N, C-alpha and C positions, 0 to 999 in steps of 0.2 A: 656162373657167368651167363647172362641172358643174351640170346641171339637178337641181332638187330632185325626189326620187322619192317622198317620203312625209313625214308629219308630223315624223318624227325629224330630217329635214334642214332644217326651218324653225327659225329662231331662237326660243327659248322665249317672249320677250316678244311676238313677232309671233303665235305660236300662241295666247297668252293673249288678245291683242286680237281676233284672229279668232274665237276661241271665244266671247268675250263678245258680239261683234257677231252671231254666229250664234244665240246663246241669245236675244237680244233680238228678232231677226227671227222666230225660231220662236215665241216667246211672242205676238208680234203676230198671226201667222197662226193660232195656236191660239185667241186671243181672238176674231178675226173668224169663225173656223169655228164656235165655240160660239154666237155670236150668231145664226147661221143655222139654229138648231134641229137641226144635224147631230148633236149629242150624243145626241138621242133616237133616232137611226137605228141605233145600235149595240145589241148585246145587253147585258144587265146583266153577263154574264161578261166581255165585251170591255171594258166600262166599268170593271169591277174591275181588270182587267189594266192598263188605262191609268192608273187611280188609283195603282197601285203604282209604275209607271214614272215618273209625274209626281212622286210623293213622293220617290223616289230622286233625280230630277233637281233638285228643289227643295232637298233636303238638300245636294247637291253645290254648287249655286249659293250657298247660304248659307255653306258652308265657304269658298268662294273669296272671297265678299264679306267675311267675317270676316278672312281673311288679308290682303286689300287694305286694310281699315280699320286693322289692326294695323300694317301697313307704313307707311301714311300717317302715323299717329300717331307712329311711331318717327322718321320723317324730320322731322316737325314739331319733335319734341323736340330732335333733333340740330341743326336749323337755328335753334332758339330762337324759333320762330314762336309768337305768342300771339293775334294779332288775326285776325278773319275775313278771308279772302283771296279776292278775285275770281279766277276762273280762266276764261279765254276758252272759250266753248262748253260750260261746265259750270254756272257760277253761283258763288255765294259759298260757299267751303269753310270750315268751322269744325271744329275738333277739340276735343272735351270728353271728360271722363272722369267717369262716375258712380261711386258706391261700391256694391259689393255688400255688403249687410248681412244676415247670417244668424245663427242661433243666439242670438237676443236673450235676455237675462236678464230675462224679464218680471217675475218676482217682485221683483227689485231695483228695476226701474224703477217698478213700482207703488208701492213704498214711498217712493221718492224723489219721485214726483209728489205723493203724499198729504202727505209732510212739507213740500214746498215750498209747497203751497197752505195747509196748516194754519199755517205760519209767518206767513201774511198774514191770519189770521182773528182775531187778538187773543184767542185762547183760546176763541172761540165755536165750538161744535160744528156742523159743516155737516150739512145733511140728506143722506140717501142720494142724492137727485136731484142735489144739488150735486156730490157726489163723482163720480157717473156723468158729469156734464158735464165735470169735470176730465179724466177719461179720454178723453172724446170730443174734447177739445181737444188732447190730447197723443198720442193713438194713432189710427192710421187703419186701417181694414179695409174691404175691398171687398165682403165678402159675410158673410152669417150662416151658421152651420152648420145647414142645413135639417133634418137628422135630429135634432139636439139640440132644435131648436124644436118639431118634431113630437112628440118625446118629452115635452115640457112641455105638450102640448095646444094649441100655437100653430100656426095655419096661416100659413106664411111668405108665401104669395101674397097674404095680406090686408095685408101691410106693404111691398109692393114692386110695381113694375111688372113683370109676368111675361108673357112671350110665348114661344111655342114656340121651342126652340133650333134651331140648325142641325143637320141630320142629319149624322152621321159614319159613315163606313164603316171598320170595323176589319179589317185584313188581317194575319193571323199566318202564320207558316211561310214556306217558300220555294217560290215557283213558278219562280224563277230565269229570269224572262222577259227580263231584260236583262243577264244575266251577274253580277248582284249578288244577295245574299241578301235 
């Protein structure tokens, strides 16, 4: 029996399991370290470097998670599984699929919503406020266009709960700190 000399000699599924275990352990250590105010002991330049490396790592982890989810969903389809399934040491596993909806035909939907509601009014004309309510019942939006409201002389912060957002650090270009762009 030959002794393994490097990662290429380890079976791929074992490599994946080991890498996931290492990633979890690393995340735990990072979390504990950050709790000890060690974060503030580095320079801002070092912190920026770490942000870039962590973002690359997070993106890689997200890609692996996506691949694993697609694979589990594929196996579930092949096995014909439909119900939530308990897995020892994991919990109850469920596979569902949402729909991605893009490029809505807003004009057509507006017309259909108005027509459907008008059909129930016995020819009585609704007020503009009733029409607005119809749209609020049929369409959802998570935000208002702040610039458009300000252009109308409306202060958006008067109509919502507003708190300072989370600071974001933008990193452009390549410092090639970890071999990736």
